[in-house]
N, C-alpha and C positions, 0 to 999 in steps of 0.2 A: 473630540467628543463623539460617542456611538450613538447615531440615529437609528434607534430601534424600528422606525418605520421601513427603512430602507432594507434591514435583515429580515423583517417579517416578510417582505416581497421576496426577496431571496428565497427563504423556506417555501413560500407558496409556490414558487415557479419550480422549484425541485419536488414538492410534494406533489403537486397537479400533474407532472409531467409523468412521475413514477405512478400516481395512480391512475391515470389514464392507460398506462400501459399495462397495468395488472387487471383492470376491469375490460378491457379490449383485449386481451391476449387471445380468447379464441377466435377473434377477427383477423388477427395478422399473422398469429404462430404458423397457420397452415400455408401462408404465403412465402415464408422464409425458407432458405435452402436447407434440406434436411440435415441433421448432424445428431449423431449418437452419444450425447451428453450423457444420459444415463449408464450408458457401457462403458464409458472413458474409464481408462483405468485409475484415475485420479479422483473420479466422481464418489461423493458423500451424501448425494440426494437421491431420491428416487422418484421425482415428479418431474414432467417436461417443464420447465420454468423459464419465462422471459429472462435474458441476459443483458437487459438494456438499460438497466438502471442507472448506468454512469452517465447516459444521455442528459437524464435530469441534471445529475450534480455538474457536470460540464459546462451545460447551457446556464444554470445558475451563477456557477463561478465566472463565466463570460458577463453575464449583467453584473456580477460585483466590480468587474474590471472597469465597465463604463460607469458606474455611481460612486465610485470613490474620488477622493479630492484630486484634483488637476497637478499636484506638485510633482508627481512620477507618472505622468500622462503617457509620455514615450514608452517609458520602461514597459509599462502595463499594455500598450497598445502592441509592443514586440510580443510580450508575453501570451497575448491571447493568440497572435497569428502562430507563435512557436508550437502550440496545441494541435495545429492541423496534422501533421505526417503521423503523430504518433496516436491521435484518437482515431483518425480514420482508418489506420492498420489495424488498431483494436476493434473498430465498429464492422470492418469487414469481415474479422473472425467472428463475432457476434451474431452476424447475420447470416453466418454459415457458409462464406466464401473462406476456404481453408486457407489461412497465412501461417505460414511455417513461424516457429519460434524465432528464427534467424531473422525473417522479413520484419516479425514486430520490433524486434531489437535494432535492427537497421533504420526503422522509423523511429524510433526513441533515440538513436544517434543523431539522426537527422534534427529533429527537434532540439535537440542539445546545441548541435553544431549551429544552427540558427540563432539560438541565444546567445553562444560566444561570439560570434562575428558581428551580428547588429548591435549588440550592447556593448562588445569588447569587454568581456567579463568572463573570468575562469578562476579556477581555485589555484590563487598563486601562493598560497600560505596557509598553513595549518595551526601555527604557534608552536609547533616542534621543530627545533632549529635543525636537527639531521634531515627532516622531511623538506622544510622549507628551503634548504642549500640545494636541494634536488630540482625542487619545483620553482626556482628561480629562473629556470628556462622556460619560454613558451613552447618549445617543441616536447617538452616533458609533461608541463602543467597542462594543455590542451588536452592531450589525450587521457591523461589521467583524470581530467574533469569529465571529459565522454564516457571514461569507463565507469566512473562512480555514479553519475546521473542515470544511464542506462542500466547499469546493474539495480540501482534502486528501483527504477521503473519496473522492471522484470520481478524485482523481489516482492513489490505489492501485487503483482498479480500470482506469483507462487503461494502467497500466505492468503489469497482470496479463495478458500476452500470450505469455510463454515461461515454461518451465518453471522453478522456482525461484526467479525474480527477485523478487517482490513478498513471498514467505513469508521468503526468505533476507533481504531488507532490513528486514522486519520484525522477525526476528532481532537484526540490527545495531543497530536502533534500540532495542530493548528493552535491549539491552545497554549501550548508551549512557546511557540513562534509568537503569538500575540501578546504573552506576557514580557519577553524577552524585548520585543520592540517597544512596547507601551512603556517599560521601564527607563528605556535609553531614549525616549524622545522621538522614534519614527512612527509617528502617526499614521502616515499612510500604510505603510508595511503592517502596522497593527490592525488596522480597520480591515484590509483585505484579508489577512490571517484569519481575524474573527468571523469574516465573511464566510469563510468555509463552514464554520461550524453549523450554519443555519441549511445550508447547501447540501451537507452530508446528513444532518438529521432529517431533512424531508426525504430521502432514500431510505434510511436505517429504520423508518418507522414502519415500512414494508417488509423489509428484508429481515429483520428480527423481531420475536422469535418465530414468525410463522414462515419464513422464506417464500413470500408471494413473489419477488423479483430479486435478480442476482445484480452484482455491480458488472459483470461483464470484463473483457479485456480493455475496451475504450476506457470503461471507469477506472480501474486498476491502474493501467498504464498512464491515464491522464491525472490522477489523484498523485501518484508517484512523481510525475514530472513537475506539477505545481508545487508539492511542498519541498521537492529537494531544491528547486531553483528559489524558492522563497528564502530558504537557509542561505544559500549562495549570496542573495542580494541583501539579505540581512547582516551578513558577515562583512560586506562590502561597504554598508551604511551605519555599522556601529563598530567603532574602533576597538572597542574590549572585547566584541565577539570574535570567536576563533571556529574555524571551520572543524579543528578536532574536537571542540566541545560541542558544537552543532550537530555534529554528525552522529553522535549518541543517540539523537532522536530516531534515527534509521537502523538502529541496531537489530531489530527484530528480522524486517526484511533482508537485511544485509547478511545477517548470519544464517537464517533458513537457505538463501542462495547459495553461501559458500558452502554449507553442509550437504546441499543436495549436489552440487558439482562433485564434491569429494566422494560422496556415495556411490554416484555413477561411474565415476572414474575408477574407485576401488572395485567395484564389479564388472568393469571392463564394458560399461555400457556408454554410449554417445551422451555428452552432458546434457543435451538438449530433450533425453528422453524421459516420458512421463512415468512417474512411479506412485506408491500409495504410502511412503515412508516420510512425507513432511512432517514437521511437528505436530500440526494440528490432526493430520491423519491418523498416527498413532496415538494420539491423545483422544481422539474419539473411539479408538478400540479399545484402549486402556478404561476408559470410563464406561465402555459398552459392559466390561468384563467386570469391572467394580460394582455396576447396577445389575449384574446379570441379565442384562439384555431386556429388562423390563421396561424400558422406556422406549417409546416410538422413534425411528430413524431422524424424524424431524426434530424431536424436542433433544435428543441427544446432540444433534448436530448444532442447536443454539446453545445448549449446555456447554459444549466444547468452547464454542467462541467466548462465552461468559468466563470460564475458567482460565482461557489463556491470557484473554485481554490486560487483566493486572500486571503480569508478567511481562508482557510486552510493553506495558506503561512505565514500567519500572526505570529503564534508561532515559526515556523522555524526562522523566522527572530529575534525574541525574544530570541530564543535558541542561534543563533550565539553572540548576544548582551550580554547573561547571561550565558554563559557556565561555567563561573567561578565563578558566585554568586549565590550560590545554593539556599538561602532563598528570593533573590529576584526571583529567578525561580519558586519556591514553590508558592509564591504571584502570579505570571503570570499564574502558573496553577490555581490558584483560580480564577483569574480574567477572564481567557478565558472559563473555565468552567462555570462560571455563565453567561456570554454572550452567550455559546452556547446553555445552556439551555433554558434561557429567549428567544432568538431568534427562538428557535424549537416550544417551548411553544406559541408564539406569531404567527408564520407562520401557525402552525396547527389551532389555533383558528381563523385567519383570512381564511384560506382555506374553513374550515367547515362552518363558518358564511356568507362567501362572503361579506366582509362588505364593500369592497372598492368601488365596482361597479358591478352591475349585468352584467353576461356573460353567454354563452351557457354552460351547466354542462359539466365537464369534462368526457370524456368516454374512456375506455380502449380499445384501438386498438386491432384488430383481425389480425391474419396473412394475410388475405385477403386485409386488408386495408393499 
């Protein structure tokens, strides 16, 4: 049974911390190490904005780990400790201490490795016979688990470029995990999954639509770590659940990451080089052209997140329906993958050719604008 008093408390922790960070921004922002966020190649905002929203979410999630029922107390204790490397690396980046992408990936891998060896849990089966034959060897399964978890953490960071998208998708995935856990009698996992919703809501009220605070690397990597490991724990505790089915929930960050790697490799660039051609970035420009650049940059940023979120949520809905049907889930992966690539190619072509109607060319906003 859900005790809504506890979840209101979780919401208030997240909301209060994010609120203080927004209100007091003029007091602490000058104390942070300077960083040219606005001038960054991948930036779509035009105001200097705090990147510490993830602090509120992670602390609220940590509180949830303390107030859930004690049946899985050891697991959630290890869970809380495992957040330290990945969150600290992301927080250092958010505070202006440059942490290269490889450093953040290493921190995410360390957090994953901690969970694997402290809980003796990894992805040993997907529900697809050919894959499971390979994963039966721990020497294969453990690196695959690390690659999957680290990639998803990084993927959440890559899609965190417009207001509301990453936190909104986090809410959708947490809801899906809650539903599956509840339907299969896993009350503790269900309660914790549900507790992530108010933690994310406390942040998103400041992030969308006005963009007063950003998630930051600590928040994006931390949310990715929590959600992907919840799915692994759910697969471990629910015999009917398969990792192939549950992995569909993470289709959007996974697809965006793989597409970015291919795009940079094709262009002869390092795979960790920043660019301005992520799905949300070209969608922002496409919407700007459709709208004739009539909306402000902030309004267009929030509109982009609102437009993309339903599409990012579709694989999550499919995962809830197919979590116990691995081969159908694999087919869904192929279908969503084809749609993702085709829509990306079409959108980029339309943007470059401006085939829909003539509008004023998109221009990159400067801080002064």
